[in-house]
C-alpha positions as CSV (number, residue, x, y, z in Angstrom):
1,M,107.9,108.5,254.2
2,S,104.4,109.8,255.1
3,K,105.7,113.4,255.3
4,I,106.8,113.2,251.7
5,Y,103.4,111.7,250.7
6,F,101.5,114.4,252.5
7,S,103.7,117.2,251.0
8,I,103.0,115.8,247.5
9,L,99.3,115.5,248.3
10,S,99.2,119.0,249.7
11,F,100.9,120.4,246.6
12,F,98.4,118.5,244.4
13,S,95.5,119.8,246.5
14,I,96.7,123.4,246.2
15,G,97.1,123.0,242.5
16,L,93.6,121.5,242.3
17,A,92.1,124.4,244.3
18,Q,93.9,127.0,242.2
19,S,92.6,125.5,238.9
20,N,88.9,126.2,238.1
21,L,87.6,123.4,240.3
22,T,83.9,123.9,239.5
23,E,84.4,123.8,235.8
24,S,86.6,120.7,236.1
25,V,83.9,118.9,238.2
26,G,81.2,120.0,235.8
27,N,83.2,118.7,232.8
28,A,83.8,115.4,234.7
29,I,80.1,115.0,235.4
30,T,79.0,115.7,231.9
31,S,81.7,113.6,230.2
32,E,82.4,109.9,230.5
33,P,81.9,107.8,233.7
34,S,85.6,107.1,234.1
35,N,86.2,110.8,234.9
36,I,83.6,110.7,237.6
37,K,85.4,107.7,239.2
38,W,88.7,109.5,239.0
39,W,87.2,112.6,240.8
40,I,85.7,110.4,243.5
41,I,89.1,108.7,244.0
42,V,90.8,112.1,244.2
43,A,88.1,113.4,246.7
44,I,88.6,110.3,248.9
45,I,92.4,110.6,248.9
46,V,92.4,114.4,249.6
47,G,89.7,114.0,252.3
48,A,91.7,111.2,254.0
49,A,94.9,113.2,253.9
50,F,93.3,116.2,255.6
51,Y,91.5,114.0,258.1
52,L,94.8,112.3,259.1
53,R,96.6,115.6,259.2
54,M,94.1,117.2,261.5
55,K,94.1,114.1,263.8
């Protein structure tokens, strides 16, 4: 189960990295607060995934 979760998360992370990340973050910061919350959630999820993977 967790392998499937991590592979989906890795795929999502790679897609996120390939897109223009700085522009996306800049847009999120300058636009509505709900986008900022979404980015924080994504950062926490991705960070947790990499932490658990390295463990």
